[in-house]
N, C-alpha and C positions, 0 to 999 in steps of 0.2 A: 504493500500500500504506500510505499515511499514515493510512488509516482505522483501522488496527489500533493505531497509536501512542498511548500514554497512554490506553488504553481497558481496561475490564474487560469481557471478552466472556463472555457466559453461554452455556454449552454443554458438551458432552463434550470433554474435553481432546484425545483422539485425533482426533476429528472436526475440531476447530478447528485443531490443529497441521497437519493435512493441507492446510488452506487457506493456510497461510503459505508464502511463496516460499523457494527455496533460499538458503542463506547470507544470512540476513536479520538475525539477532540477534548481538550481541556476547557475551552471556553468559546462561546460564540458571541461576537460583538457585531451587531448589525443595525442598520437603519433601512428598513424595506421601503419600497414605494408607498407613498401616503394615500394614493387614490384621489388626488386633488387636481388632476388635469395638467400636471407638469409635462412639458414637451420633451420626452425622452427620445432617444434615437430610434428604437424599434420596440417599444413597450407601450401598451395602452394604459395610461394612468387614470382612466375615468371609467372603471368597470361599474356594473351594477353593484350596489353596496353589499347585497347578499352574496353575490359571486365573489366579491373581494374578500369578505370574511371567510367564506368556504375555502378559498385558496390559501389564506393566511393560516387557517386551522391545519391544513395539510402539511405545510412546510414547518410549522411549529412542532408537530408530532415527529417529523423526521429529525429535527434538531434535537429533540429529547432522546431519540433512539441513538444518535451518534455521539451523544455527550457521555463522558466518563462518569463513574459513580460519584465522584466528588467534583464534577465539573460544574461550570456556571454558564448562565445565559444572560446577556445584556442586550436589552431591546430598547432602541431609541425610536420614539414616535411622537406625534403631536397630541396634545391633550384635547384640543377641540378644533374642528375645522368645518368648512362649508360656508354657505352664504347666509344672509339674514333670515331667509325663509326655511332653510333646510340645513341644519347643522348636525354633526355627529361627533362622538367621542371615541375614536378608534383605539387609543391607548388602553382605555379601561376594558374594552372588549378583548383586545389581544392579550392583556394581562390575565383575564379570566380563562381564555383559551390555553394559555401556557400552564396555568394551574390545573386545568382539566387534563392536559397532556401528561401531567405528573411532576412538573417543576414546583418547587417550593418557593414561597415569596420571602425575600430578605428585606428589600427596601426600594424606595423610589427617590431618585435624585432629580433635580430640576436644573436645566441649562437654558439660560436666556439667549435665544437666537436673535440677535439684533438685526438680522436681515429681514425679519418678519414683524418687528416690533413697532414699526411706524403705523399709526392709526390713520387711515385715509377715509374711513366711512364711520359716521357716528350713529347712523340710523335716524331715529327721531331726535334731532339735536335739541338739547335743553328741555326734553319732554319725556315723560314716563311711558309714552305710547308704545315705542318699540326701539329702545336704545340697543345699539350693537355692542356686545361685550367682547372686547378683544382678548385673545389668548396668545401672547407673544412668547410662549415657553415651549421647550421640548422636554419631554419626560424620559427618564432613563430608568427602565425597570431592571432591577437586580435580582436575579433568581438563581437557584442552584438545584441540582438533581436530588441527591439523597442526604448529603451532609455538608453543612456550610464550612465548618472548620477543616482545614487541610494543612499540610506541611507548608510553611511559609519561609520567605527570605527577608532579610533586613539589609538596610544600607543603600538601597537603590532609590527609593522615593524620598524626596526632601520633606522636611518637617512641614513646610508651608503647603505642599501638595497633599500630604496626608491629612492635615487638618481640614483643608478645603474639601477633599474627597469625602471625608467622614461627616462633614457638615450637611451634605445633601444639597448644597447650593453651589453649582459649578460655574464659576465665572471665567469663561474661556471665550476669546474673541472668535467670531465666525471665520470660516475659510474664505480666503481671497482668491484661491485658485478656481477659475470658472471654466475649466475644461469639461466639467460635468454640470448639469443644471441644478443638482441638489447635493453638493458635497457637505460633509461635516468636517470639522477641523482636525488636522493631524494631532494637535495638542490635546483635543478631547479624547481621541483614541489612546494617546500615550498616557493620559491620566488614568484611564480605566485599566490599561495594561499594567502600569507600575503599581496600581493599588490592589489589583485582584489576581495577578498571575506571577509565575516564576520563570526564570530563564529556561529556555528550551520547551516551554509549553507550546502546544499546537492550538493556534487561534483560527477559528473559522469565521468567514463573512460570506454568506450566500448571496449578498447583494453588494459586491465589492465596489461597483462604480468605477471611479478613477483611481482606486487603489489606496485610499486613506488608511484603512486598517492594516493592510499589508506593509505599507511604508513605516507605520509606527512599530509594527512587529519586528521588522528588519532592524530598525534603529535601536531597538531595545533587546535584541538577541533572542527573539522568539521565532518559532516557525509559524507559517500561515498556510491556509487554504482559502483561495478566493474564487468565487463563482460569479460570472457576469454574462448576461444574455446578449449584450451588445458587443460584437467584435470591435467596433470603434472604441468604446469605452475600455474594453479589455486591453486594446493596444496602447491606449493612453496610460492605463495603469502599469503595464509592463515597462513603458518608457520611464515613468516616474520612479518605479522601484529600482530600475537600473541606475538612474541618476542618484537616488538615495544611497545605494550601495557604493557607488563610485565616490560619493562625498565621504562616506564612512572610511573607505580605504585610504583616502588622502589624509584623513585625520590620524591614522595609525602611525 
């Protein structure tokens, strides 16, 4: 199964996940498509909501299957989205699906995504008729398979990072790389990895996009498995990973 390690695999996430063996990865860190109409390269981000939830339920079950006994699952999603007349709360639904699949709940951290925090619509301005309540935050669900406590390492994460990570309010600047329409910051991935993993752990991201999770894994001495449906984004991810490795080599 070493053929999967440190590779970006091009294909449908659900199909590729089914190819991975049971209890293979130490942690999954992922931010799946939000189903809010983002213009991806070759993916429909505006499915019927019931179809979207059915699809999510399928890949969450596969993630549970491939996760080691003491493995962890980190899910990044929006708390609330939609328009003034039809809104939904995908994070809460996916969290329930994860628990139904067998994952145990540990906590929820909040990340303020300043790229979506600017309020441009007030609804009924200065009126109680129909004000539009903005939700400028991303939620990070922190779950585990069977046991939260595992063998840990010290000396890698800074005191400031550890305190912020455990506070549950993660103040990380948004990603400025726009080679992908919906990237999350490398610094956010690095915070999760240093807080919750050890050297040589296998990190899975079934929606790797432009390679954020893999780049963070490489820079921190972890192994990765990335899955991406778009050959275009997968190519970008591979280029970014190569550049990150080259930069690390120059620092040695």
